[in-house]
PALUM-132499 format. One record per residue: residue number from 1; residue in one letter; y, x, z of N, C-alpha, C in turn. Coordinates in steps of 0.001 Angstrom, whole numbers, plus 500000, padded with zeros to 6 digits. Example, Ala and Ser with C-alpha at 12.3 -4.5 7.8 and 13.67 -1.06 7.14 Angstrom:
<recs>
(1,A,(494310,513190,507800),(495500,512300,507800),(496700,513200,507800))
(2,S,(497750,512850,507080),(498940,513670,507140),(500030,512900,507870))
</recs>
This chain:
<recs>
(1,X,(801904,831456,881993),(800408,830533,882234),(800549,830533,884130))
(2,X,(801369,831074,884811),(801789,831236,886203),(802185,829904,886533))
(3,X,(802965,828760,886128),(803734,827886,886019),(802934,826690,885851))
(4,X,(801782,827161,885358),(800864,826444,885364),(799698,825738,886670))
(5,X,(799608,826909,887185),(798612,826978,888087),(800098,826540,889719))
(6,X,(801136,826492,889337),(801889,826425,890899),(801493,825130,891694))
(7,X,(801663,825396,893148),(801063,824222,893750),(802532,823746,893739))
(8,X,(803830,824244,893677),(805013,823720,894257),(805439,823197,892542))
(9,X,(804806,823365,891846),(805175,822582,890562),(804190,821085,890775))
(10,X,(803042,821209,890967),(802265,819986,891185),(802958,819452,892091))
(11,X,(803041,819740,893212),(803758,819054,894335),(804911,818111,893777))
(12,X,(805799,818668,892931),(806647,818322,892304),(806568,816971,891324))
(13,X,(805073,817247,890459),(804695,816025,890135),(804624,814598,890761))
(14,X,(803533,815463,891949),(803087,814139,892562),(804373,813553,893271))
(15,X,(805454,814473,893894),(806724,813867,894367),(807233,812407,893853))
(16,X,(807623,812786,892300),(808040,811941,891541),(807107,811242,890708))
(17,X,(805403,811373,891393),(804901,810579,890142),(805684,808904,889891))
(18,X,(806332,808656,890366),(806890,807279,889790),(807751,807439,888542))
(19,X,(807935,808550,888020),(808722,808721,886712),(807689,808326,886212))
(20,X,(806659,809307,885859),(805396,808663,884477),(804920,807945,884393))
(21,X,(804832,807443,885745),(804275,805766,886115),(805065,804457,885634))
(22,X,(806400,804853,885624),(807499,804105,885210),(807501,804808,883084))
(23,X,(807278,805529,882837),(807081,805939,881229),(805509,805457,880422))
(24,X,(805037,805476,881918),(803476,804906,881000),(803901,803281,881157))
(25,X,(804496,802589,882036),(804814,801413,881905),(805643,800697,880430))
(26,X,(806609,801435,880967),(807608,801011,879450),(806801,801710,877983))
(27,X,(805914,802895,878153),(805432,802922,876930),(804189,801804,876638))
(28,X,(803296,800716,877516),(802559,799506,877425),(803761,798910,876629))
(29,X,(804162,798614,877535),(805374,797250,876994),(805900,797833,875573))
(30,X,(806346,798362,875194),(806653,798867,874109),(805439,799031,873095))
(31,X,(804676,799528,873082),(803481,799315,872357),(802708,797558,871925))
(32,X,(802669,796748,873542),(802481,796182,873558),(803333,794706,872484))
(33,X,(804822,795306,873003),(805386,794189,871720),(805523,794510,870527))
(34,X,(805291,795823,870370),(805437,796314,868763),(803787,795919,868019))
(35,X,(803043,795765,868743),(801642,795375,868325),(801893,793647,868035))
(36,X,(802134,793147,868187),(802540,791417,867997),(803707,791634,867036))
(37,X,(804449,792403,866844),(804814,792342,865463),(804133,792685,864155))
(38,X,(803291,793745,864573),(802473,794617,863596),(801433,793233,862902))
(39,X,(800752,792805,864159),(799857,792216,863973),(800396,790886,863195))
(40,X,(801871,790254,863466),(802155,789267,862157),(802344,789525,861186))
(41,X,(803073,791178,860781),(803619,791244,859264),(802105,791990,858654))
(42,X,(801506,792165,859549),(799954,792671,858887),(799055,791294,857835))
(43,X,(799479,790226,858614),(798805,789067,858519),(799317,788463,857238))
(44,X,(800732,788444,857319),(801503,787553,856427),(801782,788788,855204))
(45,X,(801530,790323,855304),(801008,790761,853740),(800383,790997,853453))
(46,X,(799008,791077,854617),(797924,791755,853892),(797090,790346,853388))
(47,X,(797454,788750,853782),(797763,787491,852987),(798011,787483,851507))
(48,X,(799689,788046,851389),(800225,787931,850535),(799945,788997,849436))
(49,X,(799068,789886,849780),(798456,791402,849171),(797345,790329,848486))
(50,X,(796499,789483,849004),(795172,788995,848260),(795337,787755,847373))
(51,X,(796498,786746,847189),(796952,785693,846905),(796808,785555,845458))
(52,X,(796557,786762,844785),(797045,786592,843473),(797459,786271,842567))
(53,X,(798714,785680,843646),(800202,785485,842747),(801190,787113,842770))
(54,X,(801697,787214,841450),(801873,788392,840799),(803040,788663,842308))
(55,X,(804458,788038,841924),(805260,788420,843070),(804757,788878,844481))
(56,X,(804441,787454,845154),(804058,788043,846526),(803322,789290,846710))
(57,X,(802099,789610,845645),(801003,790621,845725),(802345,792127,845291))
(58,X,(803520,791985,844598),(804572,792798,844599),(805331,793357,845563))
(59,X,(805720,791720,846107),(806685,792302,847430),(805715,792597,848533))
(60,X,(804627,792648,848564),(803188,793187,849530),(803390,794362,849111))
(61,X,(803139,794878,848283),(802974,796613,847408),(804333,796969,848227))
(62,X,(805429,796712,847854),(807218,797390,847623),(806909,797322,849547))
(63,X,(807090,796994,849795),(806963,797053,851446),(805698,798039,852278))
(64,X,(804685,798003,851971),(803791,798815,852158),(803966,800374,851545))
(65,X,(804404,800033,850140),(804637,801773,849814),(805742,802450,850749))
(66,X,(806999,801555,851126),(808070,802527,850972),(807656,802558,852839))
(67,X,(807129,801622,853800),(806796,801689,854718),(805939,803312,855234))
(68,X,(804865,802546,854597),(804307,804152,854217),(804437,805389,854299))
(69,X,(805282,805267,853182),(805598,806580,852554),(807116,807722,852945))
(70,X,(807533,806827,854052),(808588,807428,854808),(808275,807890,856423))
(71,X,(808628,808750,857188),(808453,808929,858377),(808821,807565,859839))
(72,X,(808054,807775,860430),(808363,806602,861174),(809491,807258,861845))
(73,X,(810262,808032,862149),(811147,808605,862822),(812524,808616,862077))
(74,X,(812317,808696,861027),(813191,808183,859719),(813990,806940,859929))
(75,X,(812526,805778,859982),(812953,804550,859960),(813446,804212,861806))
(76,X,(813063,805021,862616),(813423,804407,864008),(815016,805052,863943))
(77,X,(815417,805787,863379),(816851,806553,863438),(817634,805891,862691))
(78,X,(817413,805009,861537),(817566,804196,860549),(818424,803064,861448))
(79,X,(817402,802477,862025),(817890,801361,862883),(818246,801539,863801))
(80,X,(818606,802776,864795),(819723,802735,865910),(820689,802989,865367))
(81,X,(820697,804765,864894),(821831,805066,864279),(823081,804422,863266))
(82,X,(822013,803827,861929),(822907,803442,861070),(823371,801663,861111))
(83,X,(822604,801308,862422),(822915,799910,862312),(823816,800251,863964))
(84,X,(823985,801122,864803),(824861,801508,865608),(826264,802098,865233))
(85,X,(825992,802850,864022),(827483,803358,863722),(828158,801852,862503))
(86,X,(827284,800790,862085),(827639,799688,861922),(828531,798681,862892))
(87,X,(828198,799049,863755),(828685,797801,864588),(827240,796918,865424))
(88,X,(825981,797326,864867),(825151,796134,865030),(824110,796882,865858))
(89,X,(824315,797387,866997),(823226,798064,867925),(821985,797501,868318))
(90,X,(820955,797652,868659),(819646,797385,868815),(819710,797663,869797))
(91,X,(820185,798636,870548),(819581,799080,871897),(818042,800009,871502))
(92,X,(818010,800543,872618),(816865,801664,872005),(815419,801066,872416))
(93,X,(815274,800380,873177),(814006,799430,873413),(813374,798565,872458))
(94,X,(814935,798005,872014),(814660,797047,870766),(814212,798205,869718))
(95,X,(815343,798991,869562),(814829,799435,868061),(813193,800026,867752))
(96,X,(812754,800510,869728),(811236,800848,869541),(809901,799732,868908))
(97,X,(810704,798449,869625),(809430,797535,869227),(809503,797093,867825))
(98,X,(810787,797009,866678),(811070,796757,866066),(810420,797677,864818))
(99,X,(810924,799504,865090),(810786,800283,864489),(809186,800443,864069))
(100,X,(808505,800390,865289),(806962,800881,865323),(806259,799644,864912))
(101,X,(806631,798342,865371),(806035,796997,864757),(806485,797198,863146))
(102,X,(807094,797413,862477),(807544,797201,861498),(806735,798680,860688))
(103,X,(806309,799612,861049),(805862,800851,860789),(804496,800353,860683))
(104,X,(803543,800106,861821),(802357,799614,862138),(801944,798330,861512))
(105,X,(802773,797461,860974),(802714,796469,859940),(802066,796858,858866))
(106,X,(802748,797966,858423),(802393,797919,856435),(800139,798688,856865))
(107,X,(800148,799257,858145),(798622,799621,857936),(797755,798631,858348))
(108,X,(798600,797688,859347),(797745,796444,859495),(797699,796061,857944))
(109,X,(798852,795571,857452),(798662,795084,856196),(797191,795203,855362))
(110,X,(797436,797022,854998),(796372,797434,854414),(794967,797360,855032))
(111,X,(794711,797239,855888),(793338,797136,856657),(792894,795766,856659))
(112,X,(794308,794445,856453),(793905,793277,856452),(793149,792974,855263))
(113,X,(794228,793669,853765),(793842,793188,852716),(792102,794016,852518))
(114,X,(792345,795173,852791),(790928,795774,852428),(789521,794849,853698))
(115,X,(790159,794396,853906),(789016,793566,855193),(788303,792141,853901))
(116,X,(789756,791845,853477),(789821,789858,852841),(788931,790588,851842))
(117,X,(788984,791634,850835),(788708,791922,849630),(786970,792633,849615))
(118,X,(786587,793016,851047),(785171,793468,851635),(784099,792179,851382))
(119,X,(784899,790760,851287),(784067,790055,850746),(783958,789230,849770))
(120,X,(782150,789121,849832),(782039,788613,848270),(783151,787377,847852))
(121,X,(783172,787900,846443),(783898,787063,845374),(783633,785817,845780))
(122,X,(781651,785343,845334),(781268,784059,846024),(781562,783397,846904))
(123,X,(781912,784002,848141),(782154,783090,849286),(783817,782589,848614))
(124,X,(784567,782858,848171),(785986,782536,847753),(785875,781172,847116))
(125,X,(784543,781671,845890),(784266,780418,845087),(783950,779219,845917))
(126,X,(783100,779330,846417),(782054,778686,847490),(783448,777793,848083))
(127,X,(784146,778495,848654),(785288,777767,849844),(785826,776912,848852))
(128,X,(786389,777247,847597),(787373,776324,846814),(786665,775556,846633))
(129,X,(785210,775493,845841),(784422,774493,845460),(784535,773140,846974))
(130,X,(784600,773138,848034),(784260,772788,848742),(785608,771909,849142))
(131,X,(786427,772232,848173),(787544,771633,848890),(789341,772110,849415))
(132,X,(788597,773341,849756),(789525,774540,850873),(791017,774518,850275))
(133,X,(792070,774627,850294),(793016,775491,850166),(793458,776983,850628))
(134,X,(793819,777653,849671),(794215,779208,850036),(794224,779964,851546))
(135,X,(794999,778693,852632),(794747,779203,853623),(793540,778710,854515))
(136,X,(792854,777726,854276),(792095,777237,854633),(790808,777656,854290))
(137,X,(790535,778278,853017),(789803,779207,852447),(789739,780399,853689))
(138,X,(791029,781039,854205),(791420,781989,854964),(791210,781701,856470))
(139,X,(791155,780597,856993),(791165,780668,858128),(789340,780646,858665))
(140,X,(789039,778917,857739),(787750,778789,858071),(786414,779955,857398))
(141,X,(786838,780629,856812),(785750,781103,855573),(786169,782862,855936))
(142,X,(786857,783370,854662),(786876,784522,854547),(787362,785236,855827))
(143,X,(788317,785426,856544),(788625,785909,857493),(787304,786225,859289))
(144,X,(787309,785152,859234),(785756,785073,859627),(785148,786134,859440))
(145,X,(784007,786275,857998),(783651,787134,857563),(784398,788540,857968))
(146,X,(785446,788696,857369),(785826,790486,857137),(786269,790654,858452))
(147,X,(786166,789912,859833),(786576,790650,861290),(785394,791691,861130))
(148,X,(784710,791764,860891),(783653,793269,860895),(784129,794824,860535))
(149,X,(784781,794207,859500),(785222,795234,858517),(786853,795336,859117))
(150,X,(787532,794705,859380),(788916,794992,859910),(789243,795815,861344))
(151,X,(788239,795401,862034),(788422,795967,863507),(788610,797211,864349))
(152,X,(787503,797931,863137),(787167,799071,863870),(788630,800214,863457))
(153,X,(789097,799862,861947),(790108,800392,861371),(791447,800172,862174))
(154,X,(791569,798497,862613),(792783,798289,863468),(792920,798834,864820))
(155,X,(791413,798919,865621),(791660,799778,866697),(792590,801198,866367))
(156,X,(791963,801753,865547),(792413,803395,864924),(794212,802818,864742))
(157,X,(794224,802212,864078),(795972,802136,863891),(796626,801921,865006))
(158,X,(796092,800854,866171),(796714,800776,867061),(797015,802075,868234))
(159,X,(795917,802995,868039),(796121,804323,868402),(796758,804999,868386))
(160,X,(797399,804766,867110),(797926,805760,866234),(799627,805247,866827))
(161,X,(799475,803671,866952),(801165,803541,867740),(801273,803687,868795))
(162,X,(800203,803877,869900),(800404,804486,870345),(800715,805767,871162))
(163,X,(800580,806623,870048),(801195,808200,870020),(802523,808002,869342))
(164,X,(802439,807073,868611),(803915,807267,868171),(805030,806234,868497))
(165,X,(805069,806124,869982),(805795,805399,871083),(806773,806806,871213))
(166,X,(805993,807942,871633),(806681,809135,871669),(807939,809240,871113))
(167,X,(807882,808854,869743),(808911,808904,869044),(810319,808568,869364))
(168,X,(810205,807859,870344),(811595,807108,870995),(812282,808041,871564))
(169,X,(811752,809420,871386),(811845,810506,872758),(813482,810467,871392))
(170,X,(813294,810710,870047),(814384,811237,869442),(816066,810385,869704))
(171,X,(815390,808908,869835),(816637,808102,870001),(817532,807993,871985))
(172,X,(816303,808664,872756),(816671,808801,873858),(816008,807539,874775))
(173,X,(814783,807535,874303),(813994,806366,875033),(813824,806294,876015))
(174,X,(812917,805188,876769),(812606,805363,877821),(810427,805539,878163))
(175,X,(810369,805718,877098),(808978,806108,877089),(808768,807302,877783))
(176,X,(807117,807445,877755),(806418,808357,878788),(806646,809478,878479))
(177,X,(807127,810224,876712),(807450,811780,876427),(808842,811596,877410))
(178,X,(809717,810430,876782),(811309,810764,876863),(811508,811206,878350))
(179,X,(810777,810058,879625),(811126,810592,880979),(810696,812223,880960))
(180,X,(809487,811942,880647),(808742,813495,880954),(809754,814888,880751))
(181,X,(810623,814703,879799),(811007,815324,879074),(812782,815202,879878))
(182,X,(812955,814186,880465),(813963,813703,881662),(813655,814933,883129))
(183,X,(812194,814508,883277),(811701,815544,884655),(811927,816972,884664))
(184,X,(811358,817128,883299),(811916,818634,883208),(812209,819554,883232))
(185,X,(813664,818830,882903),(815348,818840,882762),(816169,818817,883734))
(186,X,(815923,817953,884435),(816498,817363,885823),(816687,818223,887060))
(187,X,(818074,818248,887595),(818604,818559,888203),(817577,819086,889188))
(188,X,(816919,818075,889758),(816291,818458,890710),(814645,818381,890324))
(189,X,(814055,818224,889767),(813090,818343,889189),(812892,819160,887981))
(190,X,(813713,819776,887541),(813247,820498,886296),(812671,821976,886887))
(191,X,(812002,822597,885616),(811328,823517,885589),(809508,823966,885739))
(192,X,(809337,822700,886045),(807640,821924,886167),(807115,821983,884735))
(193,X,(807622,822623,883783),(807411,822210,882087),(805669,821904,881978))
(194,X,(804949,823050,882161),(803511,823241,882103),(802898,821620,882556))
(195,X,(803289,821930,883771),(802135,820877,884218),(802436,819527,884251))
(196,X,(804018,819371,883975),(804746,817814,883551),(804347,817814,882626))
(197,X,(804090,818932,881263),(803195,817945,879935),(802229,818619,880108))
(198,X,(801363,818763,880700),(799784,818794,880988),(799442,817104,881283))
(199,X,(800460,816663,882290),(800122,814958,883092),(800696,814372,881747))
(200,X,(801630,814178,880991),(801951,814062,880306),(800704,813449,878811))
(201,X,(800300,814896,878325),(799222,814323,877274),(798334,814287,877879))
(202,X,(797687,814276,879339),(795999,813620,879957),(796640,811959,880122))
(203,X,(797667,811509,880410),(798106,810213,880236),(797360,809397,878977))
(204,X,(798382,810123,878213),(797928,809781,876763),(796661,809364,876024))
(205,X,(795855,810650,876436),(794844,811031,876115),(793419,810055,877074))
(206,X,(794454,809376,877757),(793400,808589,878696),(793427,806953,878079))
(207,X,(794752,806989,877529),(795539,805307,877217),(794602,805832,875659))
(208,X,(794474,807106,874845),(793990,806669,873518),(792849,807182,873332))
(209,X,(791982,807663,874069),(790633,808469,873571),(789369,807103,873590))
(210,X,(789747,806430,874899),(788564,804801,874951),(788510,804185,873828))
(211,X,(789842,803918,873529),(790054,803100,872119),(789509,803851,870741))
(212,X,(789761,805417,870667),(789319,805867,869504),(787403,805676,869479))
(213,X,(786675,806128,870652),(785966,805930,871125),(785335,804856,870646))
(214,X,(785676,803626,871040),(785277,802421,870645),(785443,802164,869517))
(215,X,(786176,802579,868625),(786425,802257,867040),(785574,802722,866463))
(216,X,(785186,804458,867103),(784143,805213,865879),(782717,804191,866141))
(217,X,(782348,803653,867770),(781191,803307,867908),(780636,802023,867499))
(218,X,(781817,801433,867175),(782165,800103,866445),(781505,799903,865379))
(219,X,(782238,801430,864639),(782356,801226,863057),(780208,801278,862561))
(220,X,(780252,802825,863779),(778555,803208,863407),(777684,802390,863376))
(221,X,(778072,801218,864410),(777124,799885,865057),(777273,798761,863807))
(222,X,(778448,798645,862705),(778294,797649,861653),(777749,798071,860964))
(223,X,(777427,799899,860430),(777010,800651,859663),(775230,800850,859617))
(224,X,(775031,800637,860765),(773379,800454,860972),(772908,799076,861147))
(225,X,(774163,798265,861715),(773444,796674,860890),(773789,796171,859570))
(226,X,(774465,797180,858589),(774335,796657,857391),(772720,797672,856874))
(227,X,(772258,798823,857118),(771234,799820,856583),(770413,798684,857040))
(228,X,(770432,797768,858087),(769157,797156,858525),(768842,796109,857844))
(229,X,(770001,795429,857570),(770288,794043,855984),(769683,794607,855046))
(230,X,(769923,795478,854437),(770018,795875,853218),(768284,796336,853262))
(231,X,(767627,797061,853998),(766305,797127,854383),(765775,796073,854265))
(232,X,(765918,795012,855117),(765106,793993,855174),(765375,793108,853861))
(233,X,(766256,792850,853538),(766952,792338,852266),(765465,792657,850799))
(234,X,(765177,794287,850901),(764823,794996,849805),(763391,794538,850507))
(235,X,(763242,794609,851008),(761450,794200,851567),(760960,792844,851475))
</recs>
């Protein structure tokens, strides 16, 4: 426990604070690009899952089931090591973008599917009767109504994705956790294990806790609004 309260260790953390700031920056960049990929995949496969066409639904289910039921670490190792040994190395950063984007995209697809399916069928029929095609129905009628259902779990999915950036450590990434490990094992910076990992954990907490709190408050607010609406209808 003495290491946690060592002034020398904490001074070393402060002196080399740029290492943690770089790790934070790389983590945010990785999460940002992965989020764009995840949203694109989530929208595509979420729409496919609710298209009503058996082939598209089956393709969507295959993607979701395979990705959700295999570890993200395994997917990351496959993209990095398997492709590297085949002569098609993607690089660590690109591996992080793709692995996290593809993995999170499967969860985004399920969130979007659930949101679309929460809209009453009468809305689909009304939109169709007005001459809207499938994409038109989704863009103008269905998705705007499903946003309130989609957003809270989507925020939680983003929080999980931010935490999953730490998996880049397994392929020697430059994310926050990887640079923290490099710091505690470095020739000039080694030894400050407890303070370094406390700082790393604190940064992750400061990133994720506000988002988790927002998602919880959002979901609670929506449930209260729905209860008020149901009470008003009954009255």
